[in-house]
Structure formats: structure tokens, C-alpha cells
PAKOL-285537 format. One record per residue (C-alpha): residue number from 1; residue in three letters; x, y, z. Coordinates in nm, 3 decimals. Layout:
residues N
- num/residu/u/v/w
- NUM/ALA/X/Y/Z
...
This chain:
residues 385
- num/residu/u/v/w
- 1/MET/17.762/2.582/6.593
- 2/HIS/17.463/2.345/6.572
- 3/GLU/17.252/2.625/6.426
- 4/GLU/17.084/2.388/6.181
- 5/GLN/16.984/2.154/6.463
- 6/ARG/16.820/2.440/6.654
- 7/GLN/16.637/2.553/6.344
- 8/ARG/16.501/2.204/6.282
- 9/ALA/16.392/2.173/6.646
- 10/SER/16.225/2.515/6.641
- 11/GLU/16.033/2.427/6.328
- 12/LEU/15.911/2.104/6.485
- 13/LEU/15.799/2.279/6.804
- 14/HIS/15.620/2.554/6.613
- 15/GLU/15.448/2.296/6.393
- 16/GLN/15.319/2.120/6.705
- 17/GLY/15.190/2.442/6.859
- 18/ILE/15.454/2.460/7.134
- 19/ASP/15.518/2.817/7.252
- 20/ALA/15.815/2.750/7.482
- 21/ALA/16.013/2.445/7.591
- 22/LEU/16.253/2.323/7.854
- 23/PHE/16.506/2.059/7.748
- 24/ALA/16.667/1.853/8.021
- 25/SER/16.831/1.549/7.858
- 26/SER/17.205/1.572/7.795
- 27/ALA/17.157/1.429/7.445
- 28/SER/16.912/1.702/7.347
- 29/ILE/17.126/1.977/7.494
- 30/THR/17.445/1.863/7.322
- 31/TRP/17.262/1.815/6.992
- 32/LEU/17.105/2.162/7.011
- 33/THR/17.400/2.361/7.143
- 34/GLY/17.722/2.166/7.090
- 35/PHE/17.785/2.202/7.465
- 36/ALA/17.900/1.884/7.636
- 37/PRO/18.013/1.896/8.001
- 38/PRO/18.311/1.679/8.097
- 39/VAL/18.204/1.326/8.184
- 40/GLN/18.538/1.175/8.284
- 41/THR/18.453/1.200/8.654
- 42/GLY/18.075/1.227/8.635
- 43/PRO/17.850/1.531/8.691
- 44/ASN/17.989/1.844/8.849
- 45/PRO/17.962/1.784/9.226
- 46/PHE/17.851/2.143/9.290
- 47/ALA/17.575/2.153/9.029
- 48/ALA/17.217/2.157/9.157
- 49/ALA/17.093/1.993/8.839
- 50/PRO/17.221/1.878/8.502
- 51/PRO/17.245/2.150/8.236
- 52/LEU/16.904/2.280/8.125
- 53/LEU/16.807/2.452/7.801
- 54/TRP/16.517/2.698/7.776
- 55/TRP/16.358/2.786/7.440
- 56/ASP/16.130/3.089/7.443
- 57/GLY/15.996/3.040/7.094
- 58/ASP/16.295/3.210/6.938
- 59/ARG/16.615/3.195/7.145
- 60/PHE/16.782/2.916/7.339
- 61/THR/16.926/2.982/7.686
- 62/LEU/17.161/2.733/7.851
- 63/ILE/17.129/2.722/8.231
- 64/ILE/17.438/2.576/8.401
- 65/VAL/17.651/2.587/8.714
- 66/ASP/17.916/2.861/8.702
- 67/ALA/18.207/2.615/8.689
- 68/LEU/18.095/2.515/8.338
- 69/ALA/18.033/2.865/8.206
- 70/GLY/18.371/2.887/8.033
- 71/LEU/18.304/2.570/7.836
- 72/ALA/17.972/2.715/7.721
- 73/ALA/18.124/3.040/7.593
- 74/PRO/18.102/2.941/7.224
- 75/PHE/17.727/2.889/7.255
- 76/ALA/17.683/3.227/7.425
- 77/GLU/17.824/3.387/7.110
- 78/GLU/17.559/3.233/6.886
- 79/ALA/17.294/3.473/6.751
- 80/ASP/17.014/3.264/6.897
- 81/GLY/17.199/3.148/7.209
- 82/ALA/17.260/3.271/7.561
- 83/VAL/17.410/3.129/7.883
- 84/VAL/17.286/3.188/8.237
- 85/ALA/17.508/3.055/8.517
- 86/TYR/17.426/3.006/8.885
- 87/ARG/17.670/2.983/9.175
- 88/GLY/17.806/2.643/9.266
- 89/TYR/18.130/2.620/9.465
- 90/THR/18.223/2.912/9.687
- 91/ILE/18.436/2.985/9.994
- 92/ASP/18.224/3.286/10.093
- 93/ALA/17.930/3.090/10.228
- 94/PRO/17.804/2.734/10.267
- 95/ILE/17.759/2.567/9.931
- 96/ASP/17.392/2.592/9.838
- 97/SER/17.369/2.560/9.462
- 98/PRO/17.000/2.449/9.469
- 99/SER/16.898/2.784/9.619
- 100/HIS/17.106/2.971/9.364
- 101/LEU/16.953/2.774/9.079
- 102/ARG/16.600/2.837/9.208
- 103/LYS/16.673/3.208/9.233
- 104/VAL/16.798/3.218/8.874
- 105/LEU/16.500/3.023/8.746
- 106/ARG/16.247/3.238/8.932
- 107/HIS/16.398/3.557/8.798
- 108/PHE/16.449/3.418/8.450
- 109/TRP/16.097/3.278/8.412
- 110/SER/15.915/3.562/8.587
- 111/HIS/16.062/3.802/8.331
- 112/SER/16.004/3.572/8.036
- 113/PRO/15.709/3.634/7.804
- 114/ALA/15.713/3.262/7.729
- 115/PHE/15.474/3.181/8.013
- 116/LYS/15.198/3.392/7.859
- 117/PRO/15.136/3.133/7.584
- 118/ALA/14.929/2.828/7.662
- 119/ARG/15.158/2.538/7.566
- 120/VAL/15.499/2.477/7.725
- 121/GLY/15.692/2.165/7.622
- 122/VAL/15.901/1.981/7.880
- 123/GLU/16.138/1.685/7.854
- 124/SER/15.972/1.547/8.163
- 125/TRP/16.158/1.215/8.185
- 126/ALA/16.493/1.392/8.232
- 127/LEU/16.375/1.689/8.437
- 128/PRO/16.486/1.687/8.805
- 129/ALA/16.180/1.678/9.030
- 130/ALA/16.278/1.994/9.218
- 131/VAL/16.312/2.190/8.896
- 132/GLY/15.982/2.055/8.766
- 133/GLY/15.805/2.164/9.082
- 134/LEU/15.957/2.510/9.065
- 135/LEU/15.866/2.539/8.699
- 136/THR/15.503/2.455/8.772
- 137/ALA/15.486/2.696/9.065
- 138/THR/15.644/2.981/8.868
- 139/ALA/15.450/2.939/8.548
- 140/ALA/15.116/3.097/8.484
- 141/SER/14.835/2.873/8.602
- 142/SER/14.685/2.884/8.254
- 143/SER/14.988/2.717/8.096
- 144/GLU/14.942/2.371/7.951
- 145/TRP/15.238/2.139/8.007
- 146/VAL/15.314/1.916/7.710
- 147/SER/15.560/1.626/7.725
- 148/ILE/15.813/1.652/7.444
- 149/ASP/16.004/1.342/7.552
- 150/ASN/16.193/1.190/7.259
- 151/TRP/16.063/1.446/7.011
- 152/LEU/16.416/1.519/6.893
- 153/ALA/16.519/1.154/6.852
- 154/PRO/16.394/1.126/6.490
- 155/LEU/16.573/1.449/6.399
- 156/ARG/16.896/1.328/6.557
- 157/MET/16.906/1.020/6.334
- 158/ILE/17.012/1.225/6.030
- 159/LYS/17.361/1.366/6.075
- 160/ILE/17.470/1.691/5.913
- 161/SER/17.827/1.768/5.803
- 162/GLU/17.920/1.932/6.134
- 163/GLU/17.821/1.619/6.323
- 164/LEU/17.989/1.386/6.076
- 165/ALA/18.318/1.570/6.125
- 166/LYS/18.297/1.505/6.500
- 167/LEU/18.202/1.142/6.449
- 168/ARG/18.486/1.084/6.202
- 169/GLU/18.734/1.217/6.456
- 170/ASN/18.598/0.977/6.717
- 171/PHE/18.620/0.683/6.479
- 172/ARG/18.979/0.781/6.400
- 173/LEU/19.056/0.761/6.770
- 174/THR/18.893/0.420/6.813
- 175/ASP/19.095/0.290/6.520
- 176/ILE/19.408/0.407/6.701
- 177/GLY/19.289/0.241/7.021
- 178/HIS/19.229/-0.088/6.846
- 179/ALA/19.573/-0.088/6.689
- 180/ALA/19.724/-0.048/7.036
- 181/ALA/19.497/-0.317/7.185
- 182/ARG/19.593/-0.557/6.910
- 183/ARG/19.964/-0.507/6.980
- 184/ALA/19.908/-0.546/7.356
- 185/THR/19.717/-0.876/7.336
- 186/PHE/19.933/-1.176/7.418
- 187/ALA/19.950/-1.450/7.679
- 188/GLY/20.048/-1.331/8.025
- 189/VAL/19.884/-0.987/8.019
- 190/ARG/19.557/-0.894/8.186
- 191/GLU/19.241/-0.745/8.040
- 192/ILE/19.321/-0.415/8.212
- 193/ASP/19.669/-0.408/8.057
- 194/VAL/19.522/-0.426/7.707
- 195/TRP/19.264/-0.161/7.792
- 196/LEU/19.524/0.079/7.932
- 197/ALA/19.733/0.037/7.618
- 198/ALA/19.433/0.137/7.407
- 199/LYS/19.341/0.430/7.631
- 200/THR/19.697/0.560/7.641
- 201/ALA/19.720/0.554/7.263
- 202/VAL/19.385/0.731/7.224
- 203/GLU/19.468/1.007/7.467
- 204/ALA/19.814/1.057/7.322
- 205/ALA/19.659/1.101/6.978
- 206/ALA/19.391/1.336/7.111
- 207/GLY/19.632/1.539/7.321
- 208/GLY/19.412/1.515/7.630
- 209/ARG/19.185/1.298/7.838
- 210/VAL/18.918/1.109/7.648
- 211/PRO/18.634/0.916/7.816
- 212/MET/18.617/0.561/7.681
- 213/GLY/18.379/0.264/7.690
- 214/ASN/18.278/-0.019/7.662
- 215/ASP/18.405/-0.380/7.698
- 216/CYS/18.727/-0.575/7.735
- 217/VAL/18.649/-0.934/7.829
- 218/VAL/18.841/-1.259/7.801
- 219/GLY/18.652/-1.555/7.657
- 220/TYR/18.662/-1.773/7.967
- 221/ARG/18.454/-1.527/8.169
- 222/ALA/18.116/-1.667/8.269
- 223/GLU/17.962/-1.349/8.125
- 224/ASN/18.182/-1.300/7.822
- 225/ILE/17.962/-1.078/7.606
- 226/GLY/18.068/-0.756/7.774
- 227/GLY/18.206/-0.594/8.086
- 228/TRP/18.475/-0.366/8.226
- 229/PRO/18.837/-0.486/8.202
- 230/LEU/18.957/-0.653/8.521
- 231/ASP/19.271/-0.842/8.621
- 232/HIS/19.175/-1.163/8.439
- 233/LEU/19.490/-1.310/8.286
- 234/LEU/19.506/-1.402/7.918
- 235/ARG/19.627/-1.756/7.862
- 236/PRO/19.762/-1.895/7.533
- 237/GLY/19.477/-1.915/7.284
- 238/ASP/19.231/-1.705/7.483
- 239/SER/18.998/-1.475/7.291
- 240/LEU/18.955/-1.114/7.402
- 241/ILE/18.658/-0.902/7.292
- 242/VAL/18.757/-0.534/7.284
- 243/ASP/18.464/-0.298/7.225
- 244/LEU/18.580/0.064/7.218
- 245/SER/18.390/0.391/7.223
- 246/THR/18.537/0.737/7.259
- 247/ILE/18.346/1.049/7.362
- 248/ARG/18.482/1.370/7.213
- 249/TYR/18.303/1.697/7.135
- 250/GLY/17.994/1.544/7.292
- 251/TYR/17.975/1.267/7.030
- 252/TRP/18.034/0.894/7.061
- 253/SER/18.207/0.640/6.846
- 254/ASP/18.176/0.263/6.872
- 255/SER/18.370/-0.035/6.737
- 256/CYS/18.465/-0.389/6.824
- 257/ALA/18.724/-0.652/6.739
- 258/THR/18.821/-0.983/6.892
- 259/TYR/19.190/-1.054/6.947
- 260/ILE/19.369/-1.378/7.032
- 261/ALA/19.649/-1.431/7.281
- 262/GLY/19.868/-1.635/7.051
- 263/GLU/19.728/-1.883/6.801
- 264/PRO/19.351/-1.947/6.764
- 265/ASP/19.236/-2.304/6.735
- 266/ALA/19.026/-2.441/6.447
- 267/ARG/18.698/-2.382/6.629
- 268/GLN/18.781/-2.020/6.703
- 269/ARG/18.882/-1.964/6.342
- 270/GLN/18.546/-2.094/6.228
- 271/LEU/18.363/-1.865/6.471
- 272/HIS/18.562/-1.569/6.347
- 273/ARG/18.494/-1.660/5.985
- 274/VAL/18.118/-1.684/6.039
- 275/VAL/18.101/-1.355/6.228
- 276/SER/18.318/-1.182/5.965
- 277/ASP/18.089/-1.307/5.690
- 278/ALA/17.781/-1.195/5.886
- 279/LEU/17.929/-0.847/5.923
- 280/ALA/18.005/-0.835/5.549
- 281/LEU/17.648/-0.947/5.475
- 282/GLY/17.511/-0.671/5.693
- 283/ALA/17.729/-0.413/5.522
- 284/SER/17.602/-0.526/5.182
- 285/LEU/17.242/-0.467/5.294
- 286/LEU/17.290/-0.109/5.413
- 287/ARG/17.120/0.135/5.179
- 288/PRO/16.834/0.385/5.187
- 289/GLY/16.488/0.236/5.208
- 290/VAL/16.582/-0.083/5.394
- 291/VAL/16.381/-0.159/5.708
- 292/ALA/16.602/-0.199/6.015
- 293/ASN/16.456/-0.528/6.134
- 294/GLU/16.515/-0.688/5.794
- 295/ILE/16.891/-0.648/5.841
- 296/ASP/16.856/-0.783/6.194
- 297/ARG/16.663/-1.086/6.066
- 298/ARG/16.910/-1.164/5.788
- 299/LEU/17.215/-1.159/6.017
- 300/ARG/17.050/-1.365/6.291
- 301/GLN/16.941/-1.618/6.033
- 302/TYR/17.293/-1.634/5.891
- 303/ILE/17.440/-1.715/6.234
- 304/ALA/17.167/-1.974/6.302
- 305/ASN/17.211/-2.140/5.962
- 306/ALA/17.581/-2.179/6.037
- 307/GLY/17.484/-2.384/6.340
- 308/TYR/17.572/-2.138/6.616
- 309/PRO/17.372/-1.977/6.898
- 310/VAL/17.230/-1.642/6.793
- 311/TYR/17.365/-1.342/6.982
- 312/PRO/17.129/-1.208/7.254
- 313/HIS/17.184/-0.841/7.174
- 314/HIS/17.094/-0.601/6.893
- 315/THR/17.244/-0.644/6.548
- 316/GLY/17.329/-0.275/6.542
- 317/HIS/17.225/0.075/6.635
- 318/GLY/17.268/0.440/6.553
- 319/VAL/17.533/0.651/6.722
- 320/GLY/17.570/1.024/6.784
- 321/VAL/17.537/1.233/7.099
- 322/THR/17.475/0.905/7.281
- 323/GLY/17.634/0.565/7.230
- 324/HIS/17.305/0.403/7.130
- 325/GLU/17.058/0.599/6.919
- 326/ALA/16.781/0.527/6.675
- 327/PRO/16.759/0.352/6.443
- 328/ARG/16.809/0.026/6.630
- 329/LEU/16.861/-0.293/6.435
- 330/THR/16.641/-0.522/6.642
- 331/PRO/16.356/-0.764/6.571
- 332/TYR/16.092/-0.503/6.659
- 333/SER/16.237/-0.201/6.474
- 334/ARG/16.044/-0.082/6.169
- 335/GLU/16.258/0.226/6.116
- 336/ILE/16.366/0.286/5.757
- 337/LEU/16.729/0.363/5.678
- 338/LEU/16.785/0.708/5.526
- 339/PRO/17.089/0.895/5.393
- 340/GLY/17.279/1.066/5.673
- 341/MET/17.225/0.795/5.934
- 342/VAL/17.533/0.650/6.103
- 343/ILE/17.481/0.282/6.179
- 344/MET/17.681/0.031/6.381
- 345/LEU/17.677/-0.340/6.290
- 346/GLU/17.796/-0.589/6.554
- 347/PRO/17.714/-0.958/6.510
- 348/GLY/17.875/-1.208/6.745
- 349/ILE/17.891/-1.567/6.865
- 350/TYR/17.942/-1.647/7.232
- 351/PHE/18.013/-1.958/7.434
- 352/PRO/18.008/-1.834/7.796
- 353/GLY/18.300/-1.955/8.003
- 354/GLU/18.488/-2.065/7.691
- 355/THR/18.533/-1.821/7.405
- 356/GLY/18.353/-1.560/7.199
- 357/VAL/18.382/-1.340/6.891
- 358/ARG/18.221/-1.004/6.815
- 359/LEU/18.313/-0.771/6.530
- 360/GLU/18.175/-0.421/6.479
- 361/ASP/18.205/-0.146/6.219
- 362/ALA/18.041/0.191/6.163
- 363/PHE/17.873/0.294/5.839
- 364/LEU/17.731/0.616/5.700
- 365/ILE/17.418/0.562/5.491
- 366/THR/17.464/0.742/5.160
- 367/GLU/17.231/0.808/4.868
- 368/THR/17.339/0.485/4.701
- 369/GLY/17.461/0.255/4.977
- 370/ALA/17.695/0.295/5.272
- 371/GLU/18.042/0.427/5.353
- 372/GLN/18.245/0.240/5.615
- 373/LEU/18.375/0.480/5.880
- 374/THR/18.586/0.245/6.093
- 375/THR/18.906/0.094/5.957
- 376/HIS/19.048/-0.106/6.250
- 377/ASP/19.205/-0.440/6.160
- 378/LYS/18.971/-0.723/6.262
- 379/SER/19.154/-1.002/6.079
- 380/TRP/19.329/-1.295/6.243
- 381/PRO/19.673/-1.424/6.149
- 382/PRO/19.673/-1.704/5.892
- 383/ALA/19.685/-2.057/6.024
- 384/ALA/20.030/-2.199/6.078
- 385/ALA/20.150/-2.427/5.800
């Protein structure tokens, strides 16, 4: 599991003269190991630190609180993988997971030949301060600490078949969620009612709990671009932006549609038509070799030429072990699209306090163009005769 990702990372580190490395970001750890701790209720309350991953130049060792050890069992069976757990919750003594983690790290690193080399890479931005201090104190004084922050981000942009299978399953679930949200949208319900309908359908299809983001906002909100669902009531003709992500197997999906409580008016239909055409334009531009900010420019220009305010967010972004990854489709991005990238496109038009429309699909960049990965129905009913 994720063997190819570890091989690619090892090659990069060796090429850069790194002898050992400590990964601390959840995105890096999931990408390298396939391990993803449950996020439904946040971090484990008895963990002294987020999961850590030590690379000694050859093998990868996952360092986690004991409550998560069972979930990490598949990685422990990998030829180049191991798991070291420290005590978290106990009834035998006061809970002191930081001391247990420090003890494990001291023993683990003092017996590791990895501190004899000169260059040790560290994801410093994600490393807890206490662990960083212990690492420095334990390591040989001759070691050179090298920041490897974001080194894996370019590698993560290209998805392999194992990752695509996980992403496709997530997109299948968001399609199911959207179908339920569409059925649940009508005058008299609240934002939270629509959201719960989507979440119930997703979890029924998955056969278990599934963390979900992102937005469920009625058009008359003062901030109607995004936000958590609340008890705002949908009135006849109100628009409702529903932006759904699921997190399963450590990977994220994304998607968006705008639904109407009843019959849209002529203005709303025009907004929807322009955004739909902008999304179609963006899809037609997706192919290898295209620069990300060129797609961003073309879609913003299309919205502006139609006479509407240009959306204040990105045109799109990558998706994978986080909900927003490179490449980003923004005015500053010079990243070039390559086969294997999974790209979201999400143009929109917003009139705060009145109405708004955003539509979003996912695409896999192929050798010749792009394959659409989301299939949720974003159409609106035809106008009444």
C-alpha cells in the first residue's frame, strides 16, 4: 500500500543528499503510508502529538499513540514499514502521553544509525515544538537540520492508480450526497435539513461514518459564498449552494451544485446559465501542457464579459490527501497541467444577501484531455410554459 509513493519520496530525498527525515504533516503521512487517523471528532485526545513518520534512509516507521495502532496494522506489514506506538489512555496511572512519547523517541533515535549522517530532513512547519526540541537534543551535534517543508507537494500532484481508486470512491459518495440534497431542497426546510439528508445518504452508501465538508448556504445570507449549514429557512425561489466533500481512506473529494427552493426567476436562470457555460469552457481547456493561470484567466474573463462580478476565490484546485492541493488555478499559478492530476473547477457568481450560483466538477487530466469524475446533476428544471 502506497509503496510507489514511498519509493518516489526516497529517491527525491537521496537525490537531495538527505540521510534521514522526519515527516510531521498529516498529508505527507497519509500519502506515504495510506494511514489516516479518524477525523470525525478531531485528534485523539490522549495523543501527545499528531502521527509522525521517521525515514532512516531505507525504512519508514510510523510513530503513533497506542489507540491508533490497530488502524496502522496494514502499514506495519509492509516490507519497508514499521509501527511504534506509545501509551496514551490508561487506568493504571495518570495519563502522561507526552512522557511516553519522549521515552519512545529517545530510545528509538538513540539506537538509530540515522543520526550518524550529516543531513536530517524535517517537516518543520508541522512539527510540534516539544518534539522538535527533543529531536535536536537527542541527535548528534554534528547533524545538519534541513527543512523539507512542501518537498512532497509536487510529487502528490500526480495520482497513481491506487490513489485514483480512492478518489473515485469519494466522488461516487458526493454524487450520492448531491442527489439527496437535490431531493431535500424545497421551500420550508432549513439549510441543516438539506445537509443532513446528504450526509445520511452518504453514510448509508458507505456503511459507516464519513466526515463531510464544506458549504450549505442560502442565497440571502450576507456571506453567501460559503459556510456551515445553519437553521436558515429556505423560502420560495431561494438559491442554495451545496458544496460537498467526503473524506474516506484519507482522501478527499469535492463538488458543488446550486439548488432552488421551487422555481428560479429569470435573473437566477441567467446566472446559472453563465456559470454552467463557464464550467464547460474550463472543462474544454483541461489538457496536458496548459498553464494553470491561463484557465483561471479565461474563466474570470468569461464571467466579466457576461456583465457579472467575478468570483473572489480560486477557479479550481487539485485534490487528494487534502481538500486543496497543487496545482491551484489562480492568477499567480504558473503550474503546468500534467497527466494524472485531479483538478476541480468551480466558477461562481454571487450577490451577497440576495442569491448566488456556484457549480463544481472534478476532472482527471489524461494524455489527451480530461475525464470528468463527478456526475451529480447540476441542471435546473426548464422554465414553466
